[in-house]
C-alpha positions in Angstrom: 125.9 110.9 99.0 129.3 111.1 97.4 130.6 107.9 96.0 134.0 107.4 94.6 134.6 104.3 92.6 138.2 104.8 92.2 139.1 104.3 95.7 137.2 101.5 97.6 138.3 102.5 101.0 137.0 106.1 100.2 133.6 104.7 99.0 133.2 102.8 102.0 134.2 105.9 104.0 131.7 108.2 102.3 128.8 105.7 102.1 128.7 104.1 105.7 125.9 106.4 106.6 123.6 107.6 103.9 122.0 110.9 104.7 118.3 109.8 105.3 117.5 113.4 104.2 117.9 113.0 100.3 115.2 111.9 98.3 115.6 110.0 94.9 113.6 109.0 91.9 113.9 107.5 88.5 116.2 104.6 87.7 119.4 106.3 87.5 119.1 107.2 91.2 119.7 103.5 92.2 123.0 103.7 90.3 126.0 105.4 90.2 128.1 102.8 88.6 129.4 102.5 84.8 128.2 99.0 84.1 124.5 99.8 84.8 124.6 103.1 83.7 125.6 101.7 80.2 122.7 99.4 80.5 120.4 102.4 81.0 121.7 103.8 78.2 120.9 101.1 75.9 117.6 100.8 77.6 116.6 104.6 76.8 117.5 103.9 73.0 115.2 100.9 72.5 112.5 101.7 74.8 110.6 104.1 72.3 110.7 101.4 69.8 108.6 98.2 69.4 111.8 96.2 69.2 111.7 92.7 70.9 114.3 92.7 73.8 116.1 89.8 75.3 117.4 90.9 78.7 119.9 88.3 80.3 121.6 88.3 83.8 121.9 86.1 87.0 119.3 85.1 89.4 118.2 88.5 91.2 119.6 91.1 89.3 116.3 92.7 88.7 115.5 91.5 84.8 111.6 92.2 85.7 112.5 95.8 87.3 114.3 96.1 84.0 111.4 95.1 81.6 109.2 97.3 83.6 111.4 100.3 83.2 111.7 99.5 79.5 107.7 99.5 79.1 107.4 102.3 81.3 109.4 104.6 79.0 107.6 103.2 75.6 105.0 104.7 73.4 103.1 101.4 75.2 103.7 102.6 78.7 100.0 103.5 79.4 98.9 100.5 79.0 99.9 98.0 81.7 102.6 95.4 81.2 101.6 91.9 81.2 104.4 89.5 82.9 104.6 85.7 83.0 107.0 83.8 84.8 107.3 80.6 82.7 109.4 78.8 85.2 106.4 78.8 87.5 103.6 77.3 85.3 103.4 73.7 85.0 104.5 72.4 81.5 101.1 71.1 80.3 99.5 74.6 81.1 102.0 76.9 79.3 100.1 76.9 76.0 96.5 77.5 77.9 98.5 80.4 79.8 99.9 82.3 76.7 97.3 81.6 73.6 94.2 80.7 75.8 91.5 78.1 75.3 88.0 77.7 74.2 85.5 75.8 76.4 85.9 71.8 76.2 89.5 72.2 74.5 90.7 69.7 77.3 89.5 67.8 80.5 88.9 70.7 83.0 88.5 73.5 80.2 84.7 74.2 81.7 84.8 77.7 80.2 86.6 80.1 77.4 90.1 81.6 78.6 91.9 84.5 77.3 95.5 83.7 77.0 98.2 86.4 77.6 99.0 87.3 74.6 95.6 88.6 74.0 95.5 90.3 77.1 98.8 92.3 75.9 97.1 93.4 72.7 98.9 96.8 71.9 100.7 96.9 74.8 103.8 94.7 75.9 104.2 91.1 77.2 107.2 89.9 79.4 108.2 86.4 79.3 110.5 85.6 82.1 112.6 82.7 82.2 111.9 81.9 78.6 114.8 79.6 78.4 112.6 76.8 80.2 110.4 76.3 77.2 110.0 73.1 75.9 110.8 72.6 72.1 107.1 72.0 71.2 106.1 75.5 73.1 109.4 77.0 71.4 108.0 76.2 68.1 104.3 78.0 69.0 106.2 81.0 70.2 108.1 81.3 66.8 105.1 81.4 65.2 103.5 84.4 67.1 107.1 86.5 67.0 107.0 85.8 63.0 103.6 86.3 62.2 101.9 87.7 65.0 99.2 85.4 65.3 98.1 82.4 67.0 95.4 80.2 67.9 93.4 79.4 71.1 93.6 76.0 72.2 90.7 74.2 70.5 90.0 77.0 68.4 90.0 76.5 64.2 90.7 80.5 63.9 93.7 82.3 64.1 94.0 85.6 65.9 96.2 88.4 64.9 97.6 90.5 68.1 99.9 93.5 68.1 102.3 92.8 71.1 105.9 94.1 71.7 107.9 91.3 73.2 110.0 91.3 76.4 112.1 88.3 77.1 114.4 87.3 79.9 116.7 84.5 81.3 119.4 83.6 83.5 120.6 80.8 81.2 123.0 81.2 78.4 120.7 80.6 75.2 123.8 80.7 73.3 124.8 77.1 74.9 121.4 76.0 74.7 121.6 76.6 70.9 124.9 74.8 70.5 123.3 71.7 72.6 120.3 71.5 70.6 117.9 72.5 73.8 116.7 75.8 72.1 115.7 76.6 68.7 118.1 78.9 66.7 115.7 80.5 65.0 113.8 81.2 67.9 116.8 82.7 69.6 117.7 85.1 66.9 114.1 86.4 67.0 114.2 87.1 70.4 118.2 88.2 70.6 117.1 91.7 68.2 118.3 93.7 70.8 120.1 92.1 73.7 120.5 93.6 77.2 122.7 92.1 79.8 122.4 93.2 83.6 125.7 92.7 85.5 125.6 91.0 88.9 126.1 93.4 91.8 129.4 92.1 92.8 130.4 93.9 89.2 128.9 97.3 90.5 129.7 97.6 94.1 129.2 101.2 94.2 125.5 100.7 93.8 125.1 99.0 96.8 124.9 101.8 99.3 122.5 103.4 97.1 120.1 100.1 97.0 120.5 99.6 101.0 119.3 103.2 101.3 116.5 102.5 99.0 115.5 99.5 100.9 115.5 101.3 104.1 113.2 104.0 102.9 110.6 101.0 101.6 111.0 99.5 105.0 110.4 102.5 107.4 106.9 102.8 106.0 106.4 98.8 106.4 107.8 98.8 109.9 106.6 101.9 111.1 110.2 102.8 112.3 113.1 105.5 110.9 116.7 104.3 110.0 119.5 107.1 110.3 121.5 105.0 108.2 123.9 101.8 108.6 126.8 101.2 110.9 130.3 101.6 109.2 131.3 97.9 109.8 128.3 96.7 108.5 128.7 98.8 105.5 132.0 97.7 104.6 130.7 93.5 105.1 127.8 94.6 102.7 130.0 96.1 100.1 132.7 93.6 100.3 130.3 90.4 100.2 130.0 88.7 96.6 126.1 88.4 96.6 125.7 85.4 94.9 121.9 86.0 95.0 122.1 89.8 94.0 119.5 92.4 94.7 117.0 90.0 95.8 119.5 88.8 98.5 120.7 92.3 99.3 117.0 93.1 99.9 116.4 90.0 102.2 119.5 90.6 104.0 118.6 94.2 105.0 114.9 93.5 105.9 116.1 90.7 108.1 118.6 92.9 109.8 116.1 95.5 110.3 113.6 93.3 111.8 116.1 92.1 114.4 117.7 95.8 114.8 116.4 98.1 117.9 118.5 101.1 117.3 118.4 103.8 114.3 121.7 102.7 113.1 121.1 99.2 111.2 123.5 96.8 112.5 123.8 93.8 109.7 124.8 90.3 111.4 127.6 88.9 109.7 126.2 85.5 109.8 123.6 86.7 107.3 126.4 87.0 104.4 127.4 83.5 104.1 127.4 81.9 100.8 125.8 78.5 101.8 125.5 77.9 98.3 129.0 78.3 97.3 130.1 75.7 94.5 132.3 72.8 96.1 134.2 70.7 94.0 132.7 67.2 92.9 133.4 64.2 94.9 134.3 61.2 93.1 131.4 59.7 94.2 129.0 62.5 93.2 130.6 62.2 89.6 130.2 58.5 89.4 126.4 59.0 90.7 126.1 61.9 87.8 127.4 59.7 85.2 125.2 56.5 86.1 122.2 58.7 85.9 123.1 60.4 82.5 123.6 56.9 81.3 120.2 55.4 82.3 118.7 58.5 80.9 120.5 58.1 77.7 119.8 54.4 77.8 115.9 55.0 78.3 115.9 57.9 75.5 117.4 55.4 73.1 115.1 52.7 73.8 111.9 54.9 73.5 113.2 56.6 70.2 113.9 60.2 72.0 110.2 60.0 73.4 109.9 61.5 77.2 106.2 61.4 78.1 103.5 59.1 77.6 102.7 55.6 78.7 105.6 54.5 76.3 108.3 57.3 77.2 111.5 57.4 79.0 110.0 58.8 82.0 107.7 55.9 82.5 110.3 53.5 82.2 112.5 55.5 84.7 109.3 56.1 87.1 109.8 59.8 87.1 107.2 62.6 86.0 108.0 63.9 82.6 108.8 67.3 83.9 111.6 65.9 86.0 113.1 64.0 83.3 113.1 67.0 81.0 114.9 69.3 83.5 117.4 66.3 83.8 117.7 66.4 80.3 118.2 70.2 80.2 121.0 69.7 83.1 123.2 67.1 81.4 122.8 68.7 77.9 121.3 65.5 76.4 119.8 65.8 72.7 116.7 63.9 72.5 116.8 64.7 68.7 119.8 62.5 68.4 118.0 59.4 69.5 115.3 59.6 67.0 117.7 60.3 64.2 120.0 57.1 65.1 116.7 55.2 65.2 116.0 56.1 61.6 119.3 55.1 60.3 
């Protein structure tokens, strides 16, 4: 398959019908674009070392795939990569998930549990969505990153571990640091060697390769063989903005493959509509958002910045503490300011 990045029309002409006889292996086979090739060069440089890596990029750009590629090329690659999605864990259970707990450490801890840091000893730990950590958990993580030791919940002795840390986020941690939502000392510890994954709209040359890869995997699952993608569908696929990036592309291809009865894949145009495109905020929306932010600010002021607990702001507002924390992050509210103002 020949791709010319210099002429988009030529690109479409030469990629509209991928040659199914081609075989590909390795990460570079899924990319011909300069942006991702530059990323892979950076990855090759840092992979053999134990340096902490922070992978950034929009949702669906393949941050976990990049972390696994990094680990596979490292000297620790013979051991499995331990992965944790911090956004998928309830706030109250994050410490137990990462550090483990002793029997009886809290209600429901009926037996000892080994945390992910211990499981990843002499290997690597991938912390996805690290920007979701609370301030309290950021302090705990900072200690492990700095000292290489931690304590299980309910334990009195520290444990040493040898873990390479790979973190990822779709948030701008620089902005979170400026707003006081993310600790600057932890940010600098994680951001030793940053790798930014470009969105799919910035590397359109890779779209035909990714489509071909998706089809090869679908053939085994669906028990069918595809000869390629019809030219009109390929043109739409290459031109689309892909707000959900690779994950959205995979879903569209699988959806189309299930519906299509022919060997040549046809992609319905209605599958490529950005239903979540941002619309201008109405005056009503703005008023409602301002009212909500003011209510949160007032509740934090009255509770001296406390969010959870029977006397916290969440209880006053009648919402779960996790929901309130999410809204505080969304509005960029500084809880510490209310504690400081009260002392003054």
